[in-house]
N, C-alpha and C positions, 0 to 999 in steps of 0.2 A: 447067277441070280442075286447074289449079295451086292453086286454093284449096280443093280437096277435103279436105285434111287439116285445115285450119283450120275448115272448116264441120263436118266430122264431130266434131271435138273440142268445138265449141260446142254442137252438138246433143246430144252425150253428157253435157255438163255440165248442160244445161237439162233433159234427160229424167230425170236422177237422181231428183228429188223426186216425179215422177209414177210412178216404179217402187217407191215406198216401201211401197204397200199394193196388194193385189190388186183388180181391177176398175177401173172408170172413176174417175179421180182427177185433176181439173183445178182444184181450188180450193186456194188456200193455207191453211195451218194458222194458228192463232191469232197467232203472232208472225212469220208470213212474208209479211206484206203488203209488206214492204220489197222483196221479190223483183220484184213487179210494178212498183213504182216505180223500181227500179234498172234493170230492163229498158226501161221507157219512156224514162228518162233517157239510156240507152245508144243507143237508136234516134234520139232527138232529136240527140245529139251526133254520131253518124254522119251523119245527114242534113245537119247543119250543116257538118260538115267536108267532105262531098262538094260541097255548095253553094259553099263557100268555094274549094275547089280548082278547081271548074269556073269560078267567076267570075275567079279569077286566071289560069286558063288562057286564057280568052277574051281578056283584056286584053294578054297577052304576044304574041299573034299578029300 
């Protein structure tokens, strides 16, 4: 529950491009492929950070 504000801000930021046109719109425009790449890199960085934090946490016990 404490992460609700951050989650809703992230969802609002990523939902903006999908609301640009009426109807179903899930593909990027001509110059917006960077958005998918940036999202994938962000997910990988988050997963790496979580794995590193978990590994460091296990060694300190």
